[in-house]
C-alpha positions in Angstrom: -36.8 5.5 15.4 -35.2 2.3 13.4 -35.4 -1.5 14.1 -32.1 -2.7 15.7 -32.1 -6.4 14.3 -29.8 -8.7 12.8 -30.2 -7.0 9.7 -27.2 -4.1 10.8 -25.1 -7.6 10.8 -26.3 -8.5 7.4 -25.7 -5.1 5.9 -22.5 -5.1 7.4 -21.6 -8.6 5.9 -22.9 -7.6 2.4 -21.4 -4.2 2.0 -17.9 -5.9 3.3 -18.3 -8.7 0.9 -19.4 -6.2 -1.9 -16.4 -3.9 -1.4 -14.2 -7.2 -1.5 -15.6 -8.1 -5.0 -15.3 -4.4 -5.9 -11.6 -4.7 -5.2 -11.5 -8.2 -7.0 -13.1 -7.1 -9.9 -10.9 -3.7 -10.5 -7.7 -5.4 -10.0 -8.9 -7.9 -12.5 -10.0 -5.3 -14.7 -6.4 -3.9 -13.8 -4.6 -7.1 -14.9 -6.3 -7.4 -18.0 -5.9 -4.3 -19.2 -2.0 -4.2 -18.2 -1.5 -7.4 -20.2 -2.7 -5.5 -23.1 -0.7 -2.7 -22.9 2.1 -5.1 -22.2 1.4 -7.1 -25.5 1.6 -3.5 -27.3 4.5 -2.6 -25.4 6.3 -5.7 -26.3 5.5 -5.8 -29.6 6.6 -1.7 -30.0 9.7 -2.3 -28.1 10.5 -5.4 -30.3 9.7 -3.5 -33.5 12.0 -1.1 -32.5 15.0 -3.5 -31.4 14.3 -4.8 -35.2 14.7 -1.3 -36.6 18.1 -1.2 -34.4 19.3 -4.5 -36.2 18.3 -3.6 -39.7 20.8 -0.4 -39.0 23.5 -2.8 -37.4 23.2 -4.6 -40.9 23.1 -2.0 -43.1 26.3 -0.2 -41.3 28.3 -3.8 -41.2 27.5 -4.5 -44.7 28.8 -0.7 -45.6 32.0 -1.6 -44.1 32.4 -4.4 -46.1 31.7 -2.6 -49.3 33.7 0.2 -48.2 36.9 -2.4 -47.6 36.2 -3.6 -51.1 35.9 -0.5 -52.6 38.8 1.3 -50.6 41.4 -1.5 -52.1 40.4 -1.6 -55.9 39.6 2.1 -56.5 42.7 4.0 -57.0 41.4 7.6 -57.6 37.7 8.9 -58.1 36.5 11.4 -60.4 33.7 13.8 -59.4 32.8 17.2 -59.7 33.2 18.3 -55.9 30.6 21.3 -55.7 31.5 23.8 -53.3 28.9 26.8 -52.6 30.5 29.7 -51.8 27.4 31.6 -49.5 26.9 28.8 -47.7 30.9 27.9 -47.5 30.1 24.2 -47.7 31.3 21.4 -50.1 29.4 18.5 -51.9 27.0 17.9 -53.8 23.1 17.5 -54.4 22.9 20.5 -52.1 20.3 22.8 -54.5 17.1 21.8 -56.2 18.8 23.0 -60.2 21.6 20.9 -59.6 20.5 17.7 -58.8 22.5 14.7 -60.3 21.1 11.2 -60.5 24.2 9.8 -59.6 24.2 10.0 -55.9 21.2 9.0 -53.8 21.3 11.7 -51.2 22.8 14.9 -50.4 26.4 15.7 -49.2 27.3 18.3 -46.9 30.8 18.9 -45.4 32.7 21.8 -44.1 35.8 20.6 -45.8 36.8 19.7 -49.4 35.7 16.0 -49.9 38.6 13.7 -50.2 38.5 10.4 -52.3 38.1 8.1 -49.2 34.7 10.1 -48.4 33.6 9.6 -52.4 34.5 5.8 -51.7 32.2 5.8 -48.6 29.5 7.6 -50.1 29.2 4.8 -53.4 29.4 2.2 -50.8 26.5 3.4 -49.1 24.4 4.0 -52.1 25.3 0.2 -53.2 24.1 -1.1 -50.1 21.2 0.9 -49.7 20.3 0.1 -53.4 20.6 -3.6 -52.7 18.2 -3.5 -49.4 15.7 -1.4 -51.0 15.5 -4.3 -53.6 15.3 -7.0 -51.2 13.6 -5.2 -48.2 11.7 -2.7 -49.7 13.0 -0.2 -47.2 11.0 3.2 -47.7 12.7 5.8 -44.9 15.6 7.2 -46.6 14.6 9.9 -45.0 15.0 8.9 -41.5 18.9 7.5 -42.3 21.3 9.2 -43.2 25.7 8.8 -42.5 27.5 11.0 -40.3 31.0 11.8 -39.6 32.0 13.7 -36.8 35.5 13.3 -37.2 36.0 14.6 -40.7 32.6 16.7 -40.8 29.9 15.8 -43.4 26.7 14.4 -43.6 24.8 12.3 -45.8 21.5 11.9 -46.3 19.9 9.3 -48.2 17.4 11.3 -49.7 18.0 14.4 -51.6 17.4 17.5 -49.1 18.4 20.9 -50.7 20.3 23.5 -48.7 17.1 25.3 -48.3 15.3 22.8 -46.5 18.3 21.4 -44.6 22.0 23.1 -43.7 25.0 21.6 -42.4 25.1 25.0 -40.3 22.0 23.6 -38.0 23.4 20.2 -37.4 24.3 20.6 -33.8 25.6 16.7 -33.7 28.4 17.9 -35.6 28.9 21.5 -33.9 28.1 20.1 -30.3 28.9 16.3 -31.0 29.7 15.6 -27.4 26.3 16.4 -26.1 25.0 13.4 -28.0 27.5 10.4 -28.5 30.2 8.7 -26.3 33.6 7.5 -27.6 33.2 5.4 -30.7 34.0 1.4 -29.7 36.2 -0.6 -31.5 34.9 -2.4 -34.4 35.7 -6.3 -32.5 34.3 -5.2 -29.1 31.2 -4.0 -30.9 31.4 -6.9 -32.6 31.2 -9.5 -29.9 29.0 -7.6 -27.7 26.4 -10.1 -26.9 23.8 -7.5 -25.0 21.8 -5.7 -28.1 20.1 -3.3 -25.4 23.8 -2.0 -24.1 24.8 -1.5 -28.1 21.7 0.7 -27.9 23.4 2.7 -25.6 25.0 4.5 -28.4 21.4 5.8 -29.1 21.6 9.4 -28.9 19.3 11.0 -25.7 16.0 13.1 -27.4 16.5 16.4 -28.9 14.3 18.5 -31.1 14.8 17.9 -34.9 15.0 20.6 -36.8 14.2 19.4 -40.2 10.7 17.5 -38.9 10.5 20.2 -36.3 9.4 17.4 -34.0 11.3 15.5 -30.7 13.5 12.9 -31.9 16.1 10.5 -31.0 18.8 8.7 -33.7 19.7 5.2 -33.1 23.4 4.8 -34.1 25.5 2.0 -35.8 29.1 2.5 -36.9 30.6 1.9 -40.7 34.4 1.1 -39.8 37.7 1.3 -42.0 39.1 -2.2 -41.4 42.6 -0.7 -42.8 43.0 2.1 -40.0 43.1 0.3 -36.4 39.5 -0.7 -36.8 37.6 2.1 -35.5 34.5 3.8 -37.3 34.9 6.3 -40.2 31.4 7.4 -39.8 27.7 6.8 -38.4 24.8 4.9 -39.6 22.0 6.9 -37.9 18.2 6.2 -38.2 15.9 9.4 -36.6 12.8 8.2 -34.8 10.5 11.4 -34.4 7.5 11.7 -32.6 5.4 11.1 -35.6 7.4 8.2 -36.9 7.5 6.5 -33.5 3.6 6.9 -33.5 3.1 5.8 -37.0 5.2 2.6 -36.2 2.8 2.1 -32.9 -0.4 2.2 -34.4 -0.6 -1.5 -36.2 -0.2 -2.6 -32.7 -2.9 -0.8 -30.9 -5.5 -2.5 -28.9 -8.8 -1.3 -30.3 -10.2 -2.1 -26.5 -7.6 0.7 -25.5 -7.6 2.9 -28.7 -8.8 6.2 -26.5 -7.7 5.0 -22.8 -4.0 4.4 -22.9 -0.7 6.7 -23.2 2.7 5.4 -24.5 5.9 7.6 -24.2 9.7 7.0 -24.8 12.3 8.7 -22.1 16.0 9.1 -22.3 18.5 8.8 -19.6 18.2 12.4 -18.8 14.2 12.2 -18.1 13.1 14.2 -21.3 10.4 12.4 -22.9 8.8 12.2 -26.2 4.9 11.6 -25.9 4.2 8.8 -28.7 0.4 8.3 -27.9 -2.5 10.1 -25.6 -1.5 12.9 -23.4 0.7 10.6 -21.6 -0.5 12.8 -18.0 -2.3 11.7 -15.1 -1.5 7.7 -15.5 -2.8 5.5 -12.9 -0.8 2.7 -13.8 2.0 2.1 -16.0 4.0 -0.5 -17.3 7.7 0.0 -18.1 10.0 -1.7 -21.0 13.7 -1.0 -20.9 14.3 -1.0 -24.6 17.8 0.0 -24.1 20.9 1.5 -21.6 19.8 4.9 -22.6 16.0 4.6 -23.6 12.5 3.0 -21.8 9.4 2.7 -23.2 6.8 3.8 -20.2 2.8 2.9 -21.2 0.0 3.5 -18.9 -3.8 3.4 -18.3 -5.9 5.8 -16.7 -8.3 5.4 -13.7 -11.7 5.7 -15.7 -9.9 3.0 -18.2 -10.1 0.5 -15.2 -13.5 1.1 -14.4 -15.4 1.5 -17.4 -13.4 -1.6 -18.9 -15.7 -5.0 -19.5 -13.8 -6.9 -17.1 -14.5 -4.6 -14.6 -18.4 -3.9 -15.4 -19.3 -7.5 -16.4 -17.9 -9.5 -13.1 -19.7 -6.6 -11.1 -22.8 -7.0 -12.7 -22.6 -10.7 -12.0 -21.7 -10.2 -8.4 -24.6 -7.7 -7.9 -27.0 -10.1 -9.3 -25.8 -12.4 -7.2 -25.2 -10.9 -4.1 -28.7 -9.4 -4.3 -30.7 -12.7 -4.6 -28.3 -13.8 -1.7 -28.8 -10.5 0.3 -32.7 -11.0 -0.2 -33.0 -14.5 0.5 -31.0 -14.1 3.7 -32.8 -10.7 4.8 -35.8 -12.7 4.6 -34.8 -15.5 6.4 -33.4 -13.0 9.2 -36.6 -10.8 9.2 -38.9 -13.8 9.9 -36.9 -15.3 12.8 -36.8 -12.1 14.2 -40.4 -11.0 13.3 -41.6 -14.7 15.2 -39.0 -13.8 18.4 -40.6 -10.2 19.1 -44.4 -11.0 17.7 -46.7 -11.8 20.3 -48.5 -15.2 19.1 -52.1 -14.0 20.4 -52.7 -10.5 18.8 -50.3 -10.7 16.2 -48.9 -7.5 17.5 -45.2 -6.8 18.7 -44.4 -8.0 22.2 -41.9 -6.6 24.9 -39.0 -7.8 23.0 -39.0 -5.4 20.4 -37.9 -2.7 23.3 -34.3 -4.2 22.6 -34.6 -3.6 18.9 -35.8 0.1 18.7 -33.8 3.4 19.0 -35.6 5.8 20.7 -34.5 9.4 20.4 -35.8 11.8 23.5 -38.2 14.2 22.8 -39.2 13.1 19.7 -41.6 9.9 20.7 -44.6 9.6 22.8 -45.6 6.7 24.6 -48.8 5.7 25.4 -49.9 2.6 28.2 -52.9 0.9 27.9 -54.7 -1.2 30.3 -58.2 -3.2 29.7 -60.6 -2.3 32.4 -62.1 -5.0 34.8 -60.6 -7.8 32.5 -59.9 -10.3 35.1 -63.6 -10.3 35.8 -63.9 -11.3 31.8 -61.7 -14.6 32.5 -63.1 -15.5 35.7 -66.6 -15.5 34.5 -66.1 -16.3 30.8 -62.7 -18.2 30.3 -59.5 -17.2 29.1 -61.1 -18.2 25.7 -63.2 -15.0 25.8 -60.2 -13.0 27.8 -58.2 -14.0 24.6 -61.0 -12.8 22.2 -61.3 -9.3 23.9 -57.4 -8.8 23.6 -57.4 -10.1 20.1 -60.2 -7.5 19.1 -58.7 -4.5 20.9 -55.4 -5.1 19.1 -57.1 -5.1 16.0 -58.5 -1.9 16.8 -55.3 -0.8 17.6 -53.5 -1.5 14.8 -56.6 0.1 12.4 -55.7 3.8 14.2 -51.9 4.0 13.8 -49.4 4.5 11.3 -48.1 0.9 10.3 -44.8 1.7 9.3 -44.1 4.7 11.6 -45.9 3.7 15.4 -45.2 0.2 17.4 -48.3 -1.8 18.9 -46.6 -4.1 21.6 -48.7 -6.2 24.3 -46.6 -5.8 27.2 -47.9 -8.6 28.8 -51.7 -10.1 30.3 -54.3 -7.3 29.3 -51.6 -4.2 29.1 -50.5 -2.8 25.9 -48.1 0.2 24.4 -48.1 2.2 21.8 -44.8 4.2 20.7 -45.9 7.2 18.4 -42.8 8.7 16.0 -44.1 12.3 16.7 -42.5 15.2 18.9 -46.6 16.4 19.1 -48.0 14.9 22.0 -51.6 16.4 21.2 -51.2 14.1 17.9 -50.8 10.8 20.1 -53.5 12.1 22.4 -56.1 12.1 19.3 -55.3 8.8 18.4 -55.1 7.2 21.7 -58.8 9.2 22.6 -60.4 7.4 19.1 -59.3 3.9 20.2 -60.5 4.7 23.8 -63.9 5.4 21.9 -64.1 2.8 19.4 -63.2 0.0 21.4 -66.2 1.2 24.4 -68.3 1.5 21.3 -67.1 -2.2 19.7 -70.0 -4.8 20.6 -68.0 -7.7 22.5 -70.7 -10.6 22.4 -70.5 -13.9 24.3 -73.4 -15.6 24.2 -75.6 -13.1 23.0 -74.4 -11.4 26.1 -72.6 -7.9 25.6 -69.5 -7.9 27.6 -68.3 -4.6 29.4 -65.0 -3.8 27.6 -63.4 -0.7 28.1 -59.3 1.3 28.1 -57.5 3.2 30.9 -54.4 4.8 29.2 -51.6 6.9 30.5 -49.4 9.1 27.8 -46.2 11.0 28.4 -43.4 12.2 26.0 -40.0 10.0 26.2 -37.4 11.8 28.9 -34.5 9.6 29.8 -34.4 6.0 29.4 -37.8 3.8 28.4 -38.6 2.4 31.9 -38.7 5.6 33.3 -41.3 6.9 30.6 -43.2 3.9 31.2 -43.4 4.1 35.0 -44.6 7.9 34.2 -46.9 6.8 31.7 -48.2 3.9 34.2 -48.9 6.5 36.9 -50.9 8.8 34.3 -53.0 5.5 33.5 -53.7 4.2 37.3 -54.9 8.2 38.0 -57.4 7.7 34.8 -58.3 4.3 36.4 -59.2 5.4 40.2 -60.7 8.7 38.6 -63.4 6.5 36.5 -63.5 3.8 39.0 -62.7 1.0 36.8 -59.9 -1.0 38.7 -59.1 -4.1 38.0 
């Protein structure tokens, strides 16, 4: 059994309000965490764009230096090495034949022309100045590549043991990586930086680092030869390098709770940070027409964030206070309505607030014998005294939290027992009856004759039908004991 009251409405309203604030706190936390990864993503995006712009400027500088050198150098004297084992031309090919004359290693599948040597010298001159001015240290990431002329020049010395042109798919299968090279003037007047980034490669597996990578591409032009590129200045972004670039921007609040990956136009991805799986919410930055940065957070990140926990603690605190106050107010009003002011037990209105389960409830009705005589002979104040004392005896005999004592009117009482064992209720009712008979009801030194008749039955059907059955048993007891009135 449970009391149906306005508490049901209060509980429903409180639950709805709590769910509302729960959702508000969740989306507030989500928005705050998205702002954090948005800030990290934008900083990382700007750094990658800056790296691309640096590559563009270096390529432009090599173009100009090559144009200057090609016009003033008639013939280049150099030992053009040839490796008979690998069938490769170049220099700095093996660790025991390194020369300081050049910054890196040249590998070519054809004899080396003067123009290539001039291009290499121009590249070394520019990179030497760049390294002094800007402090660049990523020589292992940057290299010069020519598909048409079939050579690669790394800006760091790498021997054939570590890396060979035979393994370079960008030369052997260039169509997989590069589109048609752009005209010099079209390249220069293109305003959209991200569109220029279309010349970057899709993601591939880098044999040197043994990691997934992609390469940004800038062009070195021969301004005397139809303004078309003679080589590409490449910069490799592999997985480890990307993570190192991102690390300074990682917010400590999400250090272990977000992922970031870079995807290409074919859907292949490099997971830069985290596991890049089961993300609840993502933030997307378009790096170029070919590449996208996708950052994301997990569901658990949102609910364990201080942006969620603190608002919820505040809400729970104030809702708890409000709930306690309102419930106390409602219960006090309801109790006033359903309480008999004379005896302090419930009145008939309580029946509208009870959910009674058939076969799990026993009801007992009581009637005070010859109560009319007491009222007529001694007055209503004495009758009230008798009723209050009977109610007090009943209160001390039942379980306060399980059973209900009801004054149904005049000298009539009803007890609803929360039990399916009628014998238990019969014992309590008999004890109440005996105690009333053995209690001294004194008025003006005269003992009043007070006793109860009762009827007991198990709840069958609705309460009114069961009350009628209990009344029949009670009146049968009255007649048998000659206690009418």
